[in-house]
N, C-alpha and C positions, 0 to 999 in steps of 0.2 A: 621395431615398431611396426604395428598392425594398420595398414592404410584403410581396411573395411573399418576398423574400430574407430579410427580418426574420422572417417567420413560418417558414421552413424552418430558420434558425438556432435559433430556439426550440425547435422540434421536435428537433433534433440534441441541443441542450444538455440537454432533458428526457429524452431517449432514453439519455444518457451518465449520468443521474442528479445533473445539477447544479441548483442552486436556482432557484427564481423570480426571486430577487434578482439573481442573476447575469444571467439572461436581459434582466432590466429594466435593469440597468446596461449591457450590451452595446447595448441599443437606444438609451439615452440618449447613448452614445459616438458611434454611428453618426449619429444625429440632429445632433450637433454637427459633422459632417464630418471626424472624426480618422481619418485613412487606416490607421494601425496603432496597436494599443494593447493592453495587457495587463491582466487582471482578475484579482484574487486572491480565494480563498475558503480558509476553514479548515474542514477536515473530520477527525472523529473517527477515533481508531484504537484498538486495544485498549488500549493504554497510554498514548501520546502522540499529540497531534494533529497532523495533516499540513497543509503549506500547498500550495495548489494555484495555479498562475499560468496561466491560460487566455490564449492569444495569437490576435488577430484582425488580418486585414489585408484592405484593399481591393485587388481586382484592378487591373493595370495598364491593362486593355483594356476594363474596363467598370464601372458603378457598384456590383457586386456584392462583399460582403464573404464571408470565408472562415475558418472554424474549423478548422485543420489539426493542432493539437498543443496539449497542456497539459503542464507539468512538475509534479512532485509531490516533495516533500521533507518529512523528518520535522522538527518545530519544536525538539525537545530542550529544552522549556522556554522557548525565546527565539523571538519571532517580531516582524515588523513590522506596523504597521498599515496599511490601504489608502492608497498614496499616499506612504507612507514610503520612504526608500532609505538605503543605507549612503554614506558619504563618507569617501574616504581621502585624506589630506594627506601628502605627502612633501617633502624639501628639493629645491628648485630648483637649478640650478648656482649661483646666488648665495648659496645657503644658506637662502633663505626658504621656508617651508612654502607648498606651492600644491596645488590639487586634482589629484590623480592619477587617482582612479577615482570613479565615481558609478555604483552598481548595486544592485539589490534581492536579489542573490545574495550571502549572507554567506560562502560558500565561496571565491567570487572575491575578495572584499575581503580575507579572512584569508589567502589564498594570497599577495597582494601585500604585506600588512602583515608577515608572518613572514619576508620576505626579509631578508638582513643589512644593515638599515639602522639608521644611530645614531638617527635621529629620525623619528617617525611617529605620526600621529593618525587614529583611526578612530573616527567617529561616526555618528548615525543621525537622520532626521527628514525632514520634508517639502520642506526647502531646506537649502542650505548655511549661510546665515545663521541658521537656527532650530536647526541640528544640535547634538544633545547627545553629548557625548564618552562613548565605551564605554571605550576602553583607549589607552595612548599609549606611546611609546618615547623616553626621554629619554637622550642619551648612551650609548645600546645597553641601557639598562635598562628593563625592562618595569614599568609601573605596576601597581597592585593591580587585579585583574580583578573586576568585579562578580559576586557569588555566582550569579545567574542567568544569567550569561553564560558561567561556567567550562566545563560540559559542552559548550556550542557552540564554543569556542575551541579545546579540546583536540581534538575531533573533529567538525568543521564537517560539517553535513548536505549531502550532494551530491544533487541534484535527478535524478530519472529522467524522460527524455522519452518521453511516451505519443502516438504519432501517430494522427491521426484521418483518416478518408477518407469524407467526406459522411455523417458521422454513425456510420460503422463504426469499432470500435475498442474498446478496454478502456474499461469505465465507471469513474466515479470510485471506486465502491466496490471493483471489482476490483483497480484500481491499488493502493489501501491494502491490501488483501490482499496483492497481490504484494509490495509494500515490506515487509510484515511477515513475509515468507518463506513464504507459503502458495502453493497451485496454485491455477490458474483453468482452467475448461472453456470453449473456443471452438469453435463449430461452423461459423464463417463464415471460416476462415483460407484464404489462397491462397498457393500456392508460385509460385517465381519463374517457373516455366513456366507459370503460370496455371491450375493445377490445384486446384480447392477441397478442402479436407481439414479434419477434426476432430482436435483434439488437446489434451491438457492443457499448460499452461505454467506455468512458473515461472522466477523471476529467478535467474541463476546467480551467487549472492552470495559463492560459495567462490573465485571468480576474479577477476583483475584487470578493472577496467572498460575500456570500448574507448575510442579516441581522442577519442571525443565525451562521455566520462565517464558513458557509459551502462553498466548491467550487461546482459550478453547474455542471451538467453532460450533455457532449454532446453525443448525440446518432446517430449511423450510421445504419439505418434498413437494415436488411437482408430479401430479396436478393435486395431490391429496390435501394440501395446505390450503389450496384456494387462491392463490396469487395469480390472476390472469393478465398477463402483461398486454397482450393484444386487445383484450377487451377495455383494458383502463386507458390505453392510448386512444382508443376509439371514443372515449367521452370527452376527448378535447378536439376543437376545430383545427388540427394540425394541417397547415399547409402541405399538399403534394403527397399525402397519405395514400392516395389512390395509386401513385406511382411506386412500382414494385421496388426499385433502387432505393428510394427515400425511406420508405416503410422498413425495408429490410435492414438498412444503414442504422436506423434508429433502435431497431431492436437489437441488433448485433451489438451495438455501443453499450446499450443499458444492460445486456446479459454480461458483458465484459467487466461491468461495474464503472463504467464511465459515466460522466454527465453528458447527456446526449443533446445536441443543440437542435432546437426546432423553431419552426415559425408557426405561431398561434395567432389566430384572428381574434381581435379584442376591439370592440366598439367599431367596426369596420375597416381596421387597420390590421396589419400583420405585424407582430413584436416578437424580437427574438427572445426565447425563454430554454433555459436548461433544464432538462428532465433527468431525475433520479430515482432509480426503483427501489422501493422500501417494502420489500415482501412481507416482513415481520407484520406491518400495519396494514398490508393489502392495499397500498396506495403508492402514487407518485408524488415525490417533491418537486417543487418548481423554484427556479432560482433566476434572478435578473442575471444580465452579462457581468455585473459587477459583483455577483456572488449574493445578492440579498435575496431572503425567503420571500417568496410570493405566496398569496393565498389562492388556492386551488378553485374555490368557488368563484372567483373572478374570471376563470378561464374555462370552467366546463361547460359544454353545450347546453345541457339541460338546465343549469342553474342560471346561465347567462341569459337563455331564452326566457326563463320565467321571469328573472328581474326586468327584462325588456316588456314583457307582457304587463307586469304589474306597473311599470312606468307609464306604458300607454293608458292603462286603465285610470291612473291618477290622473293624467293629464286631460282625459276625456272627461272625468268628473269635475275637474276644476273649471274646463270650459262651460260644461253645463250649469255649473253653478254662476258662472259668470253672466250665462245667458237667461238665468232665472228659471232653468228647467228642474 
């Protein structure tokens, strides 16, 4: 076991936002001499948690281990514990149920289960002998689906693969934000020609997935696309933006794909508002603390000031009419 290799992998995991627990479990697996292994971690999203599977593999030419990718999928209220898998049983040629598939990916298991089979069983557990039945088909009829599994059964969550190159790639928090439909800023991208560039990135969830069942990435190059985050933030009366710590914190959160909390002045009062970067439309989206969409024009400096002027003008006209002027 190479201690420098372990130290480097720990630094890569920490840099991408993974927990100390994952790093410790990685160390344990390498110490056991397992040449290829997958570790699972659950991370929070705005609404539903996500499951993240990290893939490690030893080189064929040395004792070094590499962490080249992780997969992320929304749990939709149903998830496996560490070490559990799905087991699919289908009829053999003799008609006896036998193991067809063993996987930790529910989408793969359900895709096979939903094929036109007369009889099939889908269970989960740490081993086939200990597997608990989730759902089955008998003579073509589907058994009752457990309530907590209904959403997963109807719309199985497909994982998105996030590639990692020596610790460089999307962090786990950025991956969550991308999966929730937000945009992330990267200043370390490289074109196929080897040219470095900066861009905002968003998963294209409006199009079909590719042949590997991944969403493709839409990129909005910086600065050529024209999305000026600093200028947009300046168009709102955000409290404390003259403070470098506050302004940098908001900018960093938005570039990470987070919804950034800010205090915006409206009608003489400070109101908590969540900001979200939408580079595609060269705008910021605004949300209340309950997640309700807010109108930009109700908060933008110029528009708010213009509304105030129009209101004062109408008030003066009303007073003049009352005085007979």
